[in-house]
C-alpha positions, 0 to 999 in steps of 0.5 A: 500500500503506497510502499508503506505510506498508508501506515506511515506519517506522510513524511516519507512521501513528502521526501520522495516528491519534494513537497509536503502534503497539506491534507491527509485524511487517513481513515484507515488509521484514524489519523487526520492532518491538515495544513497549519499556517502557524507551523508551516506543516501538517498538524493533527486535527480531530475528525469531528472538528473538520468534517461535516457529516450526515447519515443514520440508521446503518450498522458497522463493525467496530474495533472490537468486532461487534456490529453497531448501529451508528449514532445519528450523523456520526461517521462509520469507521468500519473494521474487519470483524475477524482480523480487526483491521481497519477498513476506513470510512463507510460511505453508501447511497440511500437505501431502504430495508423493506422487510419489517421486524427484521430481527423478530422472526417470532412476529406474525410478519414471518410465516413459520412452515413446519418450524417454530421460532424461539426468540432471543435465544443467543447473542446476535452480531451486535452483542445483544441477546436478540438472535432467534432460533429456527427449529424444525418440526417432525414433518417427514420429507418436507421443507422447514422454513420461515418466510416473509413477503416483501412489497411489490417489485417491478418486473426487471428490477434487481433486488437483494436479500440478506441475512445473518445466520449461525449454525446450531444443531443444523449447519446448512441454510438456504437463502431464497426468493421463492417461486411466487409473485415476482419470481417464476422460478426460485433463486437461492444460495445454499451455505454451510455455516460451519465454514461459510462455504457455498454449497450451491446456487439455484436459478439466475442469481446475479450476485451472492456473498458470504461474509464472516463475522465474529462469534461464527456468524455469517452474513449471506446475500442473494441478488436476482432480477424479478421476472414479473411485477409482484411481491417478493417472497423471501424464505430461509430454509434449514438444509440437511445434506444440501437439500431442503426436503428432509424429515425433521427431528423436532429439536434441531435448528439454527440461528437467524438475525437481521434480515434485509430486502433492498432494491439493488444488486448488492447488499448494503450495510444492515438497517434494522427495522421494527413495525415499518420499513426503514430508510438510511439516507445517503452518507454525506461527508464534507469539508467547507470554509477554512477547513477547505481553503487552508489546504486547497490550491485552486491553480494546481494540485495532486490528489492520491486516494485509495478506496474499496467499492462493493461488488455488484452491478450498481457498485464500482461503476466508472462514475463511482466517486471517492471525492468531489471538489466543487463550488456546490454545483454539479457543473464546476468540479474536480472529481476523484472517480473509480477509474479517473480524475474528472474535471468539469467546467461550464458543464463540459466534462473531460475524463481520462479513460482507464481500463474497466478492470480498475473500477473495483478493488482496493486500488490506489489512484493519483491524479494532478491538475494544473492550468494546462494539464491533467495527469492520472495513474492507477496502481502504478500504471503509466501516467495518462495526460490530457490538455483539453479541458477547462480548469474549474474556478471558484471551488470552495468545498470537498464532499467525500464519497460523493459527486457534489453536495447537490447530486446523489447516485454516485456514492462510493458504496464502500469504504475510503481508506485515505485521501492525500493532497499536495498543493502542487501538480506532480505529474512526474510522481504519479506513477510512484505515488499510485504504485 
């Protein structure tokens, strides 16, 4: 990662390029520095003192590996639940969990078929004793499941179902869209909860994932496109030997928690619900006023940034933004994209084309601007330059993980590890900085 730079002080990079940075937002290590005119260099600052942030209702994994619900307007600094490594600042688009009583499978909103639910049976991923146990009955040669019906989905819409699950006497589970309403044929993913391995997938599945959490919990997701306009029926089945049809013993089962149904091709951070669907607004983080002007050079400069977009059709796209510097309008900006550094002046965009393979992944990107040249490199690739553009004027703010303060739909949809800024154009150093 930047030849040791990601976990360093920034001084080693300054020595290599011959100039000190004026902004260093190291989200992965919770270290934040900004230019201080009194010292003529970088000084440590508290993130809350420089960053204006709005966001609510989502969950994140804290440094202890526990899933937490974020406090309103407090940035989500997320960690790997198994290794404890910091993942950076989590930034996602607005999303709604369409399933009600997402942690209460004993509620009447969930239909129990040849099964029963014991509520609050074990510790959930958030550390509270709120996870339920799904127990099979003694029905012979049949399915044992719990199900809920989501709202009407339009034909052709892509939706994602996700759930936290943990083994008990049974170690296998199927997450499924049943063949009803929006789906003419079933879509499912079958998972071994002893090790998180995928047993199989069924039907036209766009994407699926199995992510391990602490205490042997897994978050499993399934994405598919609706065949027809209708309600989506979400089912969670116990498996034995990889099949949903078996004779139950009346006592065996597994643990469930945190179901989510959302529009889109990937699971976003979990949003708890009770009696109604809950929407998490888009995360917006910005630097304005002197927290912007003290480090930004409107004439020339260089950004280095590293971020990880989630997988899926709507995530990691070419127009995914890591940051946007603007005057508050969409027509005047410098944007750190998933695959380029884009400037827009007078509504005329001029991007630097890069390979689509660079869109997703924990890539490091470096881009510089001046009055006569844009230059860009990703992951140590050859520097690409462009001299046909209009350098925006009047820039006075930076939005992190988004395009500009007045537009949405371009969020990072993932985590941002670091944003570094030098107040000089450094085209000759970009390949080194992004290596």
